[in-house]
VOTOR-466554 format. One line per field, with one value per residue: x, y negated, z of N, C-alpha, C in turn; residue number from 1. Coordinates in nm, 3 decimals. Atoms other than C-alpha are relative to their C-alpha. Example, Ala and Ser with C-alpha at 12.3 -4.5 7.8 and 13.67 -1.06 7.14 Angstrom:
2
n_east	[0.089,-0.082]
n_north	[0.119,0.119]
n_up	[0.000,-0.006]
ca_east	[1.230,1.367]
ca_north	[0.450,0.106]
ca_up	[0.780,0.714]
c_east	[0.090,-0.077]
c_north	[-0.120,-0.109]
c_up	[0.000,0.073]
vofi	[1,2]
! end
This chain:
189
n_east	[0.137,0.004,0.134,0.113,0.031,0.219,-0.039,0.150,-0.002,0.017,-0.215,-0.015,0.038,-0.090,-0.113,0.034,0.038,-0.056,-0.072,0.053,0.018,-0.116,0.008,0.080,0.045,-0.066,-0.072,-0.048,0.059,-0.058,-0.172,0.014,0.025,0.061,-0.105,0.072,0.109,0.086,-0.073,-0.006,-0.048,0.078,-0.074,0.033,0.066,0.013,-0.028,0.202,0.101,-0.081,-0.034,0.110,0.051,0.114,-0.051,0.002,-0.070,-0.006,0.117,0.196,-0.008,0.044,0.196,0.106,-0.045,-0.003,0.145,0.089,0.033,-0.060,-0.110,-0.014,-0.178,-0.107,-0.178,-0.125,-0.074,-0.150,0.040,-0.047,0.102,0.065,0.114,0.151,-0.001,0.181,0.065,-0.036,-0.024,-0.110,-0.040,-0.080,0.002,0.057,-0.064,0.122,0.001,0.084,0.068,0.141,0.136,0.118,0.078,0.029,0.049,0.080,-0.049,0.108,-0.032,0.061,0.073,-0.007,-0.034,-0.006,-0.005,-0.190,-0.005,0.057,-0.071,-0.147,-0.106,-0.119,-0.111,-0.036,0.072,-0.127,-0.046,-0.098,0.058,0.124,-0.058,0.124,-0.031,0.048,0.109,0.158,-0.032,-0.047,0.024,0.120,-0.045,-0.073,0.157,0.052,-0.017,0.065,0.114,0.042,-0.087,0.039,-0.142,0.097,-0.180,-0.122,-0.087,-0.083,-0.023,0.029,-0.058,-0.167,0.076,-0.005,-0.164,0.017,-0.017,0.039,-0.157,0.086,-0.018,-0.018,0.098,0.151,0.097,-0.051,-0.025,0.101,-0.029,0.143,0.093,0.156,0.126,0.066,-0.089,0.094,0.114,0.107,0.146,0.087,0.072]
n_north	[0.097,0.134,-0.016,0.134,0.042,0.013,0.158,0.011,0.019,0.078,0.052,-0.002,0.149,0.091,-0.004,0.116,0.197,0.031,-0.018,0.092,0.118,0.054,-0.034,0.023,0.123,0.064,-0.062,0.015,-0.118,-0.087,0.006,-0.131,0.069,-0.089,0.009,-0.016,-0.220,-0.060,-0.073,0.031,-0.150,-0.186,0.013,0.134,0.012,-0.140,0.162,0.061,-0.080,-0.020,0.168,0.016,-0.114,-0.129,-0.052,-0.100,-0.097,-0.088,-0.147,0.078,0.107,-0.126,-0.069,0.143,-0.010,-0.120,-0.055,0.165,0.014,0.126,-0.005,0.145,0.069,-0.091,0.039,-0.016,-0.133,-0.016,-0.004,0.100,0.087,-0.013,0.125,0.003,-0.004,0.047,0.076,0.117,0.151,0.127,-0.005,-0.146,-0.106,-0.199,0.003,-0.045,0.049,-0.012,-0.120,0.008,-0.052,0.035,0.116,-0.019,-0.002,0.072,0.061,-0.113,0.110,-0.020,0.151,0.131,0.027,0.011,0.099,0.034,-0.071,0.103,0.170,-0.004,-0.113,-0.097,0.038,-0.101,-0.001,-0.032,-0.108,-0.025,-0.027,-0.088,-0.168,-0.074,-0.135,-0.084,-0.026,0.072,-0.063,0.124,0.150,-0.002,0.042,0.095,0.118,-0.042,0.030,0.175,-0.015,-0.070,-0.005,0.015,-0.062,0.104,-0.032,0.182,-0.032,-0.010,0.008,0.039,0.121,-0.002,-0.077,0.155,0.047,0.018,-0.159,-0.125,-0.065,-0.127,-0.009,-0.098,-0.057,-0.019,0.180,0.093,0.159,0.058,0.134,-0.016,-0.028,0.064,-0.086,-0.051,-0.147,-0.100,-0.136,0.008,-0.050,0.104,0.045]
n_up	[0.011,-0.038,-0.120,-0.002,-0.124,-0.034,-0.101,0.010,0.067,-0.068,-0.008,0.157,-0.024,-0.101,0.175,0.159,0.009,-0.053,0.099,0.098,0.011,0.034,0.175,0.025,-0.069,-0.053,-0.013,-0.113,-0.164,0.004,0.068,0.119,0.050,0.112,0.131,0.132,0.028,-0.197,-0.086,-0.096,-0.038,-0.181,-0.073,-0.038,0.001,-0.102,-0.040,-0.060,-0.079,-0.115,-0.078,0.004,-0.123,0.106,0.024,0.084,0.041,0.131,0.059,-0.060,0.100,0.145,-0.050,0.039,0.131,0.120,0.022,0.036,0.121,0.078,0.019,-0.052,-0.015,0.126,-0.081,0.119,0.099,-0.055,-0.179,-0.055,0.013,0.004,0.034,0.043,0.171,0.035,-0.108,-0.091,-0.003,0.020,0.136,0.012,0.119,0.071,0.136,0.095,0.175,0.041,0.161,0.028,-0.074,0.087,0.068,-0.125,-0.104,-0.080,-0.117,-0.090,-0.085,-0.061,0.094,0.054,0.088,0.150,0.047,-0.007,0.070,0.194,0.055,0.025,-0.007,-0.107,-0.052,-0.114,-0.104,-0.060,0.036,0.103,0.084,-0.015,0.038,0.116,-0.012,0.142,0.008,-0.036,-0.078,-0.002,-0.029,-0.064,-0.159,0.038,-0.005,-0.067,-0.127,-0.033,-0.059,0.102,0.143,0.159,0.107,0.128,0.117,0.074,0.132,-0.030,0.121,0.081,-0.039,0.053,0.105,0.070,-0.090,-0.169,0.014,-0.084,-0.054,-0.062,-0.112,0.042,-0.021,0.108,0.035,0.126,-0.020,0.099,-0.030,-0.040,0.137,0.057,-0.016,0.147,0.033,-0.011,0.032,-0.145,-0.033,0.048,-0.095]
ca_east	[17.879,17.768,17.603,17.267,17.195,16.813,16.823,16.416,16.267,16.203,16.642,16.618,16.387,16.551,16.859,16.769,16.616,16.970,17.149,16.902,16.897,17.298,17.306,17.073,16.976,17.211,17.525,17.723,17.439,17.721,18.062,18.012,18.089,17.947,18.261,18.159,17.856,17.736,17.998,18.100,18.386,18.249,18.505,18.416,18.063,18.108,18.271,18.006,17.771,17.968,17.998,17.623,17.526,17.367,17.605,17.686,17.935,18.054,17.807,17.481,17.570,17.587,17.261,17.105,17.261,17.219,16.822,16.686,16.373,16.427,16.767,16.848,17.186,17.519,17.940,18.143,18.310,18.625,18.342,18.519,18.266,17.931,17.600,17.223,17.166,16.806,16.633,16.911,16.782,17.117,17.274,17.496,17.637,17.487,17.741,17.413,17.414,17.139,16.877,16.617,16.261,16.025,15.708,15.586,15.631,15.446,15.425,15.207,15.119,14.828,14.473,14.516,14.783,14.630,14.521,14.884,14.974,14.743,14.875,15.224,15.339,15.548,15.821,16.083,15.948,16.242,16.444,16.700,16.476,16.149,16.116,15.902,15.803,15.824,15.503,15.119,15.205,15.493,15.367,15.032,15.270,15.436,15.079,14.977,15.187,15.115,14.733,14.460,14.673,14.655,14.860,14.944,15.140,15.407,15.489,15.825,15.946,15.769,15.959,16.292,16.177,16.164,16.539,16.411,16.645,16.613,16.837,16.737,16.833,17.013,16.676,16.437,16.329,16.399,16.479,16.357,16.452,16.062,15.767,15.551,15.194,15.144,15.352,15.073,14.814,14.496,14.198,13.912,13.667]
ca_north	[-4.406,-4.666,-4.664,-4.793,-5.051,-5.084,-5.491,-5.514,-5.720,-6.014,-6.088,-6.063,-6.331,-6.530,-6.459,-6.601,-6.953,-7.006,-6.865,-7.097,-7.382,-7.356,-7.285,-7.455,-7.769,-7.877,-7.713,-7.905,-7.751,-7.484,-7.752,-7.585,-7.895,-7.716,-7.629,-7.666,-7.401,-7.423,-7.195,-7.201,-6.905,-6.574,-6.676,-7.000,-6.966,-6.642,-6.947,-7.171,-6.976,-6.857,-7.248,-7.288,-7.005,-6.767,-6.430,-6.297,-6.090,-5.940,-5.624,-5.842,-6.078,-5.815,-5.669,-6.013,-5.988,-5.732,-5.625,-6.003,-5.926,-6.305,-6.238,-6.593,-6.598,-6.421,-6.376,-6.421,-6.138,-6.123,-6.141,-6.425,-6.674,-6.715,-6.913,-6.970,-6.924,-7.197,-7.394,-7.688,-8.035,-8.176,-8.237,-7.935,-7.835,-7.507,-7.378,-7.247,-7.210,-7.345,-7.019,-7.020,-6.940,-6.720,-6.863,-6.870,-6.952,-6.971,-7.213,-7.047,-7.419,-7.468,-7.633,-7.896,-7.973,-7.982,-8.259,-8.461,-8.222,-8.339,-8.639,-8.648,-8.312,-8.020,-8.214,-8.032,-8.262,-8.161,-7.972,-8.012,-7.864,-7.656,-7.323,-7.086,-6.779,-6.517,-6.384,-6.457,-6.221,-6.404,-6.733,-6.627,-6.562,-6.852,-7.076,-6.862,-6.950,-7.367,-7.250,-7.135,-7.059,-7.154,-7.005,-7.296,-7.132,-7.400,-7.385,-7.308,-7.244,-7.525,-7.741,-7.632,-7.574,-8.020,-8.052,-7.962,-7.703,-7.394,-7.188,-6.833,-6.751,-6.405,-6.352,-6.381,-6.768,-7.014,-7.374,-7.640,-8.020,-8.124,-8.026,-8.325,-8.254,-8.207,-7.866,-7.740,-7.489,-7.635,-7.470,-7.554,-7.780]
ca_up	[27.427,27.619,27.975,27.958,28.158,28.368,28.476,28.558,28.328,28.544,28.613,28.174,28.204,28.432,28.190,27.878,28.036,28.231,27.879,27.669,27.873,27.879,27.506,27.401,27.599,27.839,27.857,28.146,28.417,28.374,28.285,27.976,27.708,27.349,27.048,26.670,26.561,26.964,27.022,27.386,27.567,27.756,27.968,28.044,28.038,28.303,28.475,28.469,28.540,28.857,28.987,28.887,29.173,28.815,28.877,28.548,28.343,28.012,28.050,28.153,27.834,27.582,27.691,27.722,27.355,27.175,27.325,27.333,27.074,26.968,26.926,27.075,27.095,26.892,27.039,26.773,26.487,26.811,27.160,27.246,27.222,27.219,27.088,27.070,26.731,26.719,26.946,27.009,27.156,27.119,26.818,26.698,26.394,26.253,26.025,25.820,25.444,25.302,25.098,24.945,25.075,25.032,24.836,25.206,25.555,25.888,26.172,26.471,26.679,26.914,26.747,26.895,26.717,26.423,26.393,26.459,26.218,25.902,25.964,26.020,25.971,26.168,26.316,26.564,26.809,27.073,26.887,26.599,26.382,26.249,26.323,26.066,26.093,25.812,25.930,26.033,26.308,26.439,26.397,26.559,26.906,26.822,26.867,27.155,27.448,27.337,27.377,27.134,26.835,26.467,26.183,25.931,25.594,25.453,25.114,25.156,24.799,24.672,24.931,24.830,24.527,24.567,24.766,25.146,25.278,25.463,25.702,25.791,26.155,26.215,26.424,26.132,26.176,25.920,25.956,25.796,25.908,25.889,25.672,25.520,25.579,25.134,25.178,25.446,25.387,25.626,25.711,25.517,25.747]
c_east	[-0.002,-0.104,-0.140,-0.041,-0.144,0.004,-0.155,-0.019,-0.009,0.173,-0.022,-0.066,0.101,0.181,0.084,-0.034,0.102,0.061,-0.078,0.008,0.159,0.037,-0.091,0.013,0.067,0.133,0.094,-0.103,0.148,0.164,-0.005,0.009,0.005,0.110,-0.115,-0.071,-0.102,0.062,0.049,0.084,-0.031,0.062,-0.051,-0.127,-0.007,-0.022,-0.086,-0.066,-0.008,-0.031,-0.176,-0.122,-0.064,0.123,-0.020,0.136,-0.025,-0.092,-0.104,-0.005,0.012,-0.088,-0.089,-0.036,-0.031,-0.132,-0.120,-0.104,-0.003,0.129,0.095,0.122,0.111,0.146,0.058,0.075,0.078,-0.093,0.058,-0.081,-0.139,-0.122,-0.145,0.057,-0.101,-0.034,0.071,-0.076,0.105,0.093,0.127,-0.038,0.004,0.132,-0.072,-0.006,-0.129,-0.046,-0.088,-0.095,-0.056,-0.138,-0.100,0.045,-0.097,0.000,-0.162,0.036,-0.134,-0.118,-0.088,0.109,-0.032,-0.048,0.127,0.090,-0.068,0.064,0.128,0.117,0.069,0.121,0.093,0.006,0.152,0.127,0.105,-0.057,-0.174,0.020,-0.105,0.015,-0.032,-0.131,-0.097,0.045,0.079,-0.032,-0.112,0.037,0.048,-0.101,-0.029,0.024,0.002,-0.154,-0.095,0.081,-0.062,0.099,0.000,0.164,0.054,0.033,0.125,0.098,0.005,0.099,0.157,-0.037,0.032,0.073,-0.067,0.095,-0.036,0.132,-0.055,0.076,0.075,-0.099,-0.100,-0.059,0.098,0.015,0.038,0.067,-0.160,-0.099,-0.112,-0.150,-0.059,0.090,-0.100,-0.090,-0.047,-0.119,-0.090,-0.102,-0.138]
c_north	[-0.028,0.021,-0.107,-0.064,-0.029,-0.170,-0.033,-0.181,-0.173,-0.139,0.032,-0.076,-0.129,-0.051,-0.069,-0.093,0.026,-0.008,-0.107,-0.195,-0.056,-0.018,-0.075,-0.189,-0.100,0.051,-0.063,0.055,0.063,-0.071,0.020,-0.225,0.110,-0.068,-0.035,0.087,-0.056,0.050,-0.016,0.184,0.065,-0.043,-0.096,0.017,0.139,-0.128,-0.065,-0.006,0.007,-0.187,-0.010,0.081,0.134,0.140,0.103,0.048,0.037,0.080,-0.054,-0.135,0.110,0.065,-0.085,0.021,0.039,0.019,-0.048,0.079,-0.081,0.009,-0.161,-0.084,0.240,-0.038,-0.016,0.090,0.044,0.049,-0.042,-0.141,0.029,-0.100,0.021,0.006,-0.057,-0.003,-0.089,-0.123,-0.084,0.030,0.074,-0.014,0.086,0.040,0.162,-0.039,0.021,0.087,-0.045,0.099,0.137,-0.060,-0.087,0.007,0.019,-0.102,0.014,-0.207,0.034,-0.067,-0.095,-0.144,-0.079,-0.153,-0.131,0.058,-0.065,-0.118,-0.055,0.149,0.121,-0.116,0.080,-0.082,0.009,0.053,-0.091,0.075,0.132,0.103,0.087,0.100,0.081,0.039,-0.032,0.044,-0.073,-0.150,-0.015,-0.020,-0.066,-0.116,0.057,-0.052,-0.153,-0.016,0.031,-0.034,-0.040,0.018,-0.145,0.038,-0.101,0.042,-0.082,-0.010,-0.108,-0.098,-0.054,-0.038,-0.204,-0.093,0.010,0.124,0.056,0.025,0.109,0.067,0.170,0.065,0.024,-0.108,-0.015,-0.086,-0.083,-0.188,-0.090,0.091,-0.132,0.071,0.011,0.125,0.099,0.064,-0.054,0.111,-0.108,-0.031,0.066]
c_up	[0.097,0.128,-0.024,0.103,0.074,0.073,-0.003,-0.113,0.023,-0.058,-0.164,0.051,0.024,-0.083,-0.055,0.054,0.064,-0.139,-0.101,0.073,0.036,-0.140,-0.120,0.006,0.075,0.080,0.111,0.170,0.045,0.002,-0.059,-0.144,-0.169,-0.103,-0.148,-0.066,0.154,0.032,0.105,0.073,0.067,0.085,0.107,0.049,0.175,0.109,0.111,0.048,0.139,0.137,-0.004,0.067,-0.078,0.033,-0.178,-0.059,-0.131,-0.045,-0.012,-0.180,-0.090,0.009,-0.054,-0.191,-0.092,0.078,-0.003,-0.177,-0.121,-0.037,-0.002,0.005,-0.077,0.061,-0.205,-0.021,0.159,0.150,0.000,0.071,-0.033,-0.017,0.021,-0.140,-0.051,0.101,0.070,0.028,0.023,-0.082,0.019,-0.156,-0.026,-0.096,-0.106,-0.160,-0.069,-0.077,-0.026,0.059,-0.047,-0.044,0.130,0.107,0.064,0.119,0.073,0.125,0.031,-0.116,0.039,0.023,-0.124,-0.066,-0.087,-0.114,-0.138,-0.034,-0.019,0.027,0.077,0.017,0.105,0.107,0.126,-0.017,-0.087,-0.098,0.011,0.008,-0.018,0.024,-0.148,0.023,0.060,0.159,0.088,0.047,0.100,0.197,0.054,0.135,0.144,0.145,-0.031,-0.003,-0.060,-0.123,-0.151,-0.071,-0.044,-0.120,-0.058,-0.068,-0.022,-0.138,-0.096,0.072,-0.052,-0.162,-0.060,0.113,0.160,0.028,0.099,0.021,0.047,0.115,-0.011,0.084,-0.107,0.005,-0.048,0.078,-0.080,0.088,0.026,-0.131,0.020,0.017,-0.136,-0.062,0.074,-0.001,0.138,-0.005,-0.082,0.149,0.014]
vofi	[1,2,3,4,5,6,7,8,9,10,11,12,13,14,15,16,17,18,19,20,21,22,23,24,25,26,27,28,29,30,31,32,33,34,35,36,37,38,39,40,41,42,43,44,45,46,47,48,49,50,51,52,53,54,55,56,57,58,59,60,61,62,63,64,65,66,67,68,69,70,71,72,73,74,75,76,77,78,79,80,81,82,83,84,85,86,87,88,89,90,91,92,93,94,95,96,97,98,99,100,101,102,103,104,105,106,107,108,109,110,111,112,113,114,115,116,117,118,119,120,121,122,123,124,125,126,127,128,129,130,131,132,133,134,135,136,137,138,139,140,141,142,143,144,145,146,147,148,149,150,151,152,153,154,155,156,157,158,159,160,161,162,163,164,165,166,167,168,169,170,171,172,173,174,175,176,177,178,179,180,181,182,183,184,185,186,187,188,189]
! end
């Protein structure tokens, strides 16, 4: 039976933010370069974190990966490498296989972005992919982080039938390169 770690929430948030920074946006902060698929050796990450002034060990990494609700990170099958599952702002070729999505997926955003989305569709902005949620509740939580939330249904199966690719992450998030406005269901005026 494993030992249950008790880590204050603020420390978990700090660690998750550090891992996101290094594995999704700026690996050079820890003196790293991401390998194909966004992978980095766990030992190199631990060493790089120490050099960046962040205390990290395998047990803490395992806890963050396994206990995080958002499942942002994963280990390789042999446990020797780690990567962010999605959300990269740097070009990374992920080894996702396209998969047929459900009829609808949902984009959570703030009301203030609605006009831009009606005109231009949903763009990945600073990321490689647009993130879509499998349900309205998750999308609402996402939208709330950006202001007054609004949930926009996306006709994902129709997009797929029109040649758009969708990828399903280990965390349940769906990814696609963009969502043109004609595939978004907007609220009635």
